[in-house]
Structures are given as structure tokens and as C-alpha cells.
C-alpha positions, 0 to 999 in steps of 0.5 A: 500500499503506497501513501496515497492509498493510506490517505484514500483509506482514511478519507473513506473511513471519515465518510463512514464515521464522520459523526463520531469525530474519530481521533488520531488513533482511529485514523491511524488504524484505518490507514494500517499504521501506528499513530506516530507513524501515521502522523509523520506520513500525513505531515509529509504527504499533505504538509498539514496536520490531519485535523487541519486536512479534515476541515478541508474535506467538507462541503461547507469548506468547498462552498467557502472556497468558491466564494473566496476564490471568486475575486482571484478568478475574476483576475486570472480567468478574465484576462483571456485564454490564449496565454499560459497559466501558472500551476504550482511551479509550472508554466504550462502551454497547450498545443492542439493536434491539427485537424489532420492529426486529430482525424488520423488518431496519431498515425505516424506518431511515436509516443513514449510512455511509462509508469511512475509513482506520484503523491496521488498514486500510480500514474501513467504518462506519455509524451512525444517531441511536441509535449506531454499527451497523457497523464492518468492515475490508476488504482490497479496497475494495468500491467505491461499493456498500453493504458486504455485511455492512451490507446483511445486518444492515439489509436494509430500511434507507435507506442514505446515504453520507457519507465525510467524516463516517465519517472523523470517526467513525473518528478518535474510535474509532481515535485512541489519544490522544483524550480519553475519549469515550462512544460508543453502539452500536446492534445487531441481536442475539439475547439471547445475542449481546448477553450475549457482546458485553457480556462482550467489552467488559469485556476490557481492552486487552492482555488476552485471554480463552478462549472457555470463560471467556466462556461461563462469564461469560455463564452458559452454561458448555457453550456454547463453540461458541455463544460462538465463533459470537457472536464471528464475528457481531460487527458492530463490528470492534475496537470490540467486541473479539472479537479478544481471545478466543483458544483456550486453546492460544494459537493465534490463529485464527478472525476475521471480518476475517482471522487476520493482522489478528487477530494484528496487533491482539493483538500491537499491543495486548500490546506497547503495554501491556507497554511 
């Protein structure tokens, strides 16, 4: 069991026992660790105490973050969608496949890919000379085959496995202490998806936006459901932060890589920026 799996087990335990206000020992038991070991692991993973982290898991906290994020988002989302947005220490730019490349499904394209550990569990990554084209989380290792999501996005590409390089790419993406780095993303996307994903890159860490706010930002005020669909089609987990889009009720639902992981992502970011 890796660190994220232990955190996920704690979140599921809290869902079942939140009314009893479980103590540190109860949370440690849910993670299968001693209280002291659990507390150290948790501080290393989240950067805050379990108590502070738990406060960030509630719907009330999410609604408050929506209100508090509004002024920040007005400054970031309304500046336009053409330029790059800041994500942690990363500067991310997106290049879309041409219509011909989109239609061909990557025919003639060589894509390297591999598996690596991340703070949020095992992930698969893929890239080519034009940028990173795939990041996905996995609860169960998919074996040695090309991940289904990657194959579906680029069905006719040539795939070359390289786990060592994948670990280097993951370190650049997920290391919060890394120096500012520029990353390029290369995606297959419709024009609408591209607008939505570029808008997501402008949501700062620790902030959240509603689906309706993103729809308004991309110029399609009534396309709330379409925004949700575009978020669900995001090929770059965490890098394009679709996890930062939530319902206006504060309920955290709908995430391609699991609702427990989405809640962990949001709570970790919120606790970190509030600390």
C-alpha cells in the first residue's frame, strides 16, 4: 500500500464515521499504521496536520472556497485564454493536434510512455517531441499493456515504453519544490475542449471554480453540461486541473480518476495554501 492508498483509506473511513469525530488513533488504524507513523506520513504528504486536512474535506469548506476564490478567478480567468497559466511551479502551454492529426488518431506518431509513482498513486504518462499527451492515475496497475485511455486518444500511434523517463517526467510535474519549469502539452481536442482546458489552467492552486463560471469564461454561458463533459475528457490528470471545478453546492463529485482522489487533491491543495 502506497502513501496515497493510505490517505484514501482514511477519507473513506471518515465518510463512514464523520459523526463520531474519530481520534488520531482511529485514523491511524484505518491507514494500518501506528499513530506516530501515521502523523509523520500525513504531515509529509499533506504538509498539514490531519485535523487541518479534515476541515478541508467538508462541503461547507468547498462552498466557502468557491466564494473566496471568486475575486482571484476574476483576475485570472478574465485576462483571456490565449496565454499560459501558472500551476504550482509550472508554466504550462497547450498545443492542439491539427485537424489532420486529430482525424488520423496519431498515425505516424511515436509516443513514449511509462509508469511512475506520484503523491496521488500510480500514474501513467506519455509524451512525444511536441509535449506531454497523457497523464492518468491508476488504482490497480494495468500491467505491461498501453493504458486504455492512452490507446483510445491515439489509436494509431506507435508506442514505446520507457519507465525510467516516465519517472523523470513525473518528478518534474509533481515535485512541489522544483524550480519553475515550462511544460508543453500536446492534445487531441475539439475547439470547445481546448477553450475549457485553457481556462482550467488559469485556476490557481487552492482555488476552485464552478462549472457555470467556466462556461461563462469560455463564452458559452448555458453550456454547463458541456463544460462538465470537457472536464471528463481531460487527458492530463492534475496537470490540467479539472479537479478544481466543483458544483456550486460544494459537493465534490464527478472525476475521471475517482471522487476520493478528487477530494484528496482539493483538500491537500486547500490545506497547503491556507497554512
